[in-house]
C-alpha positions, 0 to 999 in steps of 0.5 A, a space after each residue: 466477464 463480470 466483476 465477481 469473476 474478475 475478483 475471483 481470478 485476482 484472488 486465485 492469482 494471489 492465493 497461488 503466489 502465497 502457496 508458492 511461498 509455503 512450497 518453499 518451506 517458508 523462509 524470509 527469502 521465499 516470502 520476499 520473492 512472493 511479495 515481489 511477484 505480487 507487487 510486480 503483478 499489480 504494477 504490470 496491470 497498472 502500467 497497462 491500465 495507464 497506457 489504455 487510459 492515455 489512448 482513451 485520453 483519460 487523465 491519471 493525475 498521480 505523478 512524482 511530487 504529488 503527495 496529498 494521499 501520503 498524508 492520510 492513514 495507510 494500512 499494510 498487512 504483516 507480510 508487507 510491513 516485514 518486507 518494507 522494513 527489511 528493504 528499508 534496512 537494506 537500502 538506507 544508511 543506519 542514520 536514515 533508518 534511525 530518523 525514519 524510526 523516530 518519525 514513525 514512533 512520533 506519528 504512531 504516538 499522535 495517532 494511536 489514541 484517536 477514535 477510528 473516525 478521528 484517525 481516518 480524518 487525521 492528516 500527517 505525512 507518512 514517515 517514508 515521505 521526504 521532499 514529497 517523494 517516498 524514500 522506499 517507493 520500490 517497497 511501498 505496500 499494495 495500498 499505495 500502489 493501487 491508489 490512482 486518482 483522475 482528479 488531483 483537485 479532489 485529492 487536494 480537497 480531501 486533504 484539506 476537508 477530510 470531514 466533508 461527507 460529499 467529497 472523496 478522491 476520484 479514484 480508479 476502481 479497477 486497480 483498487 479491487 484488483 490489488 485488494 483481491 490479490 492481497 487477500 488471496 496471498 494472505 489467505 494462503 499464508 493464514 492457511 499454513 499458520 502465518 499470523 497476519 494482522 493489519 497495521 498503519 505504516 507508522 505503527 509497523 515501522 516504529 519497531 524498525 
């Protein structure tokens, strides 16, 4: 199976999940269920990929406590931000939500006036990062789920020297493409039925908590 066929399959899977949300006469509950199924699909795929990598002695360096990637710009779509915000309100105490809102607002203020290249190179912790761990890990957006590195040194270097044009994190390509196509298919189904979808930086979306 070539990569274009694989892309089409993942796009179609995402589209079907989006259609299932609309079939439920759209509600926040239906949207949340659709997003959870979307995330479950990519998480299952990544689990299988990690098992295969282990059998083939391919090292994936992403572990709890490694947070180099959590200091770069992270983008999420409207439906992901909405789901994330609802989950944060549901599982965190009010004072923690208030702290999170303040961190998001502060970072958004620091970043929003930067030119695109400056913004992409800007390093600052995600508002959800505490003690090098995500406080809303179960609800993290697709971009966070599909970011898998085979070389932590490349991530560390990208953190310290983001302007180096010769260096990028050594990411696994397959989960990146699969997750993006799932998301694009899901988004296309929502848009087709009038759901407005925009892309936000995480701090931008969470500053409205």
